Backbone bond lengths (Angstrom), bond angles and torsions (degrees), N, CA, C in turn:
res aa  C-N    CA-C-N  psi(-1)  N-CA   C-N-CA  omega(-1)  CA-C   N-CA-C  phi
1 X - - - 1.399 - - 1.499 110.67 -
2 X 1.302 116.37 134.29 1.488 122.39 179.83 1.526 107.81 -103.29
3 X 1.336 114.32 123.06 1.408 122.09 177.95 1.463 113.41 -122.28
4 X 1.315 122.46 135.97 1.403 128.00 171.96 1.576 107.58 -85.06
5 X 1.283 115.21 141.85 1.489 117.03 -178.38 1.531 106.95 -125.56
6 X 1.295 120.34 132.01 1.434 122.45 177.87 1.468 113.05 -73.87
7 X 1.374 114.27 137.15 1.520 120.54 172.95 1.491 107.11 -136.47
8 X 1.352 115.26 146.65 1.433 121.28 177.60 1.505 113.05 -105.90
9 X 1.328 117.59 130.00 1.487 116.42 -178.19 1.530 114.19 -70.58
10 X 1.320 114.59 135.47 1.443 124.46 179.68 1.606 106.21 -97.74
11 X 1.289 113.91 -47.15 1.449 121.95 177.08 1.532 112.40 -154.79
12 X 1.260 120.67 148.76 1.431 119.97 -176.66 1.557 113.45 -143.73
13 X 1.296 113.05 159.12 1.464 120.13 171.87 1.571 101.99 -120.95
14 X 1.310 118.59 -170.18 1.425 120.60 -173.65 1.516 109.63 -62.83
15 X 1.275 125.70 -31.57 1.470 123.46 -165.79 1.538 109.95 -127.38
16 X 1.407 120.04 -13.34 1.431 119.56 -176.67 1.500 108.72 -139.15
17 X 1.327 116.01 143.46 1.465 119.26 179.03 1.615 108.87 -125.29
18 X 1.259 117.49 141.93 1.467 123.77 163.13 1.496 109.60 -80.54
19 X 1.300 120.18 118.68 1.533 122.01 -172.43 1.469 107.49 -128.52
20 X 1.415 112.58 153.16 1.473 120.39 170.53 1.491 108.01 -110.02
21 X 1.355 113.18 144.27 1.472 120.24 179.04 1.441 112.03 -160.97
22 X 1.364 121.81 -162.07 1.427 124.35 -172.72 1.548 110.93 -65.90
23 X 1.216 118.40 -29.19 1.484 120.98 179.61 1.623 114.30 -102.50
24 X 1.374 110.89 29.38 1.502 116.86 177.63 1.489 109.49 85.08
25 X 1.330 116.41 -155.97 1.449 122.13 -178.45 1.513 111.70 -84.67
26 X 1.310 116.07 141.85 1.460 121.95 174.24 1.439 112.49 -145.17
27 X 1.379 117.81 156.32 1.397 124.73 174.30 1.541 107.01 -84.56
28 X 1.260 121.51 128.50 1.502 125.00 -175.20 1.547 108.60 -122.52
29 X 1.246 115.67 125.29 1.493 125.35 177.31 1.570 108.10 -68.81
30 X 1.337 117.95 125.92 1.452 122.13 177.95 1.492 112.59 -101.54
31 X 1.268 122.52 12.54 1.457 125.02 -173.95 1.538 111.06 -56.39
32 X 1.320 120.64 -38.36 1.471 120.60 -178.33 1.554 117.97 -83.34
33 X 1.364 115.25 -14.58 1.398 118.92 -177.85 1.574 113.23 -119.31
34 X 1.247 113.17 -10.94 1.547 119.56 178.94 1.541 109.52 81.68
35 X 1.396 112.02 177.59 1.461 116.40 179.24 1.536 113.75 -62.51
36 X 1.361 115.06 133.06 1.487 119.59 178.11 1.488 109.59 -125.66
37 X 1.354 118.39 151.38 1.515 119.33 179.62 1.493 110.40 -81.20
38 X 1.344 116.55 163.41 1.436 125.51 -179.09 1.687 103.97 -59.86
39 X 1.254 114.00 144.52 1.481 124.10 179.51 1.466 109.42 91.85
40 X 1.265 123.75 -5.09 1.467 123.78 177.88 1.529 110.06 -76.77
41 X 1.397 114.22 137.54 1.472 118.50 176.19 1.512 107.78 -93.62
42 X 1.378 112.58 139.96 1.414 120.64 -179.89 1.485 111.89 -122.97
43 X 1.260 125.15 140.19 1.512 126.57 167.21 1.547 105.74 -88.63
44 X 1.307 116.52 117.07 1.498 119.47 -177.40 1.431 111.94 -115.73
45 X 1.353 114.99 161.86 1.447 122.76 173.37 1.612 105.56 -153.26
46 X 1.291 113.02 130.64 1.454 120.56 177.60 1.541 110.42 54.22
47 X 1.359 120.36 40.38 1.402 120.78 173.49 1.550 116.11 81.29
48 X 1.327 115.95 12.11 1.431 119.39 -177.94 1.552 109.33 -134.20
49 X 1.325 116.90 138.28 1.437 122.22 178.34 1.593 105.53 -71.55
50 X 1.288 115.29 132.07 1.496 120.79 176.71 1.583 111.54 -106.91
51 X 1.382 113.90 -23.43 1.441 118.12 -173.96 1.471 111.61 -161.78
52 X 1.283 121.01 143.61 1.496 125.38 172.25 1.541 102.85 -84.62
53 X 1.295 115.68 131.96 1.534 117.73 176.64 1.507 108.39 -130.99
54 X 1.334 112.82 169.35 1.532 118.41 -179.43 1.618 105.04 -94.49
55 X 1.352 111.08 171.00 1.472 120.27 -179.94 1.522 112.96 -57.24
56 X 1.355 115.33 -43.66 1.465 121.69 -174.52 1.544 109.06 -63.80
57 X 1.340 115.58 -41.02 1.486 118.84 179.23 1.546 111.51 -69.48
58 X 1.399 114.98 -39.20 1.458 118.95 176.58 1.582 109.81 -60.88
59 X 1.304 117.18 -37.64 1.478 121.34 178.99 1.452 111.11 -65.80
60 X 1.289 116.09 -45.03 1.524 122.63 -177.65 1.536 107.49 -64.42
61 X 1.294 118.65 -43.00 1.501 121.12 -175.69 1.544 106.05 -69.00
62 X 1.303 117.09 -43.66 1.471 119.46 179.80 1.503 111.83 -60.65
63 X 1.366 117.01 -39.94 1.417 121.17 176.98 1.564 111.42 -65.28
64 X 1.358 116.65 -41.75 1.430 119.41 176.40 1.534 110.92 -61.47
65 X 1.257 120.52 -40.91 1.442 123.64 179.50 1.574 112.06 -67.41
66 X 1.349 115.56 -36.67 1.436 122.30 173.79 1.485 110.18 -62.91
67 X 1.375 121.77 -40.52 1.384 126.89 -176.05 1.500 104.26 -70.74
68 X 1.355 124.98 -40.93 1.377 126.54 -179.02 1.549 107.47 -59.06
69 X 1.374 115.38 -50.45 1.397 119.11 -178.29 1.598 112.42 -61.35
70 X 1.340 112.30 -39.28 1.533 117.34 175.79 1.540 108.92 -59.77
71 X 1.276 118.46 -47.79 1.479 121.34 -175.72 1.485 110.11 -65.21
72 X 1.311 120.18 -38.39 1.445 125.34 177.73 1.508 111.43 -62.89
73 X 1.401 117.89 -35.89 1.373 121.72 -179.13 1.455 115.30 -88.55
74 X 1.344 119.24 -1.80 1.422 123.12 -175.11 1.444 118.21 85.91
75 X 1.312 119.94 2.17 1.393 125.18 -176.15 1.583 110.31 -90.62
76 X 1.352 116.27 68.98 1.470 119.28 -171.57 1.533 109.05 -79.62
77 X 1.345 122.40 -10.19 1.481 122.28 -179.66 1.581 108.43 -62.20
78 X 1.328 118.84 -30.49 1.471 118.15 -179.23 1.494 118.13 -81.73
79 X 1.257 116.01 -11.78 1.447 117.80 -171.02 1.478 116.08 -66.71
80 X 1.404 118.93 -37.94 1.467 122.34 173.90 1.468 111.96 -58.36
81 X 1.264 120.29 -42.40 1.450 123.75 179.38 1.473 112.36 -65.26
82 X 1.323 119.02 -34.10 1.437 122.65 -175.61 1.604 109.19 -78.97
83 X 1.358 115.91 -20.69 1.433 119.73 178.60 1.538 106.86 -117.15
84 X 1.277 119.86 41.80 1.426 125.41 -175.95 1.604 112.24 -55.67
85 X 1.330 116.45 -32.86 1.439 120.50 -179.29 1.499 111.59 -73.28
86 X 1.359 121.34 -12.79 1.413 123.13 -179.33 1.505 113.14 -105.89
87 X 1.357 117.03 -22.45 1.441 119.97 -173.38 1.555 107.87 -71.25
88 X 1.351 116.12 135.33 1.393 123.48 174.03 1.576 116.19 80.43
89 X 1.297 115.00 12.37 1.537 117.20 -178.43 1.550 103.25 -121.87
90 X 1.312 110.57 145.64 1.483 118.36 174.04 1.569 111.50 -78.80
91 X 1.307 116.47 141.31 1.465 120.50 176.89 1.503 106.40 -64.05
92 X 1.396 114.01 152.04 1.375 118.81 176.81 1.568 113.60 -133.94
93 X 1.281 122.13 146.23 1.370 122.73 -178.34 1.503 111.86 -71.09
94 X 1.328 116.52 146.55 1.532 117.36 169.69 1.507 110.19 -56.81
95 X 1.289 119.66 158.98 1.503 125.12 179.96 1.511 107.82 -56.97
96 X 1.361 120.65 -46.43 1.505 121.50 -173.08 1.545 111.30 -67.10
97 X 1.362 120.95 -11.68 1.415 122.00 179.84 1.573 113.26 -103.17
98 X 1.354 114.18 -14.78 1.442 118.18 -175.28 1.502 116.81 -62.63
99 X 1.348 115.55 -32.89 1.489 120.44 175.88 1.507 112.78 -71.29
100 X 1.249 118.80 -14.28 1.499 122.57 -177.32 1.473 113.63 -91.94
101 X 1.321 117.04 -10.79 1.502 119.42 -177.88 1.579 110.37 -90.22
């Protein structure tokens, strides 16, 4: 399974950034996203930034990763709290499919 993990830039040069994330500090390659300022959130995979993301998306991804870890360890009580934005709402079709129903 391939999972992107959010990291936040602490300091950076043109091609490499020192970042903080769920696994502590790591050096992240910026070749695909270009130089970014400190505080920027990155979606990373295998030590490289794949996308610049905002703080809300980083939080949602971190919650989803925590829910996955909770499910794998059998701690299902935490999952609803981690997906609070989805609990109690009905699924809806994307706009491009609504006309087909």
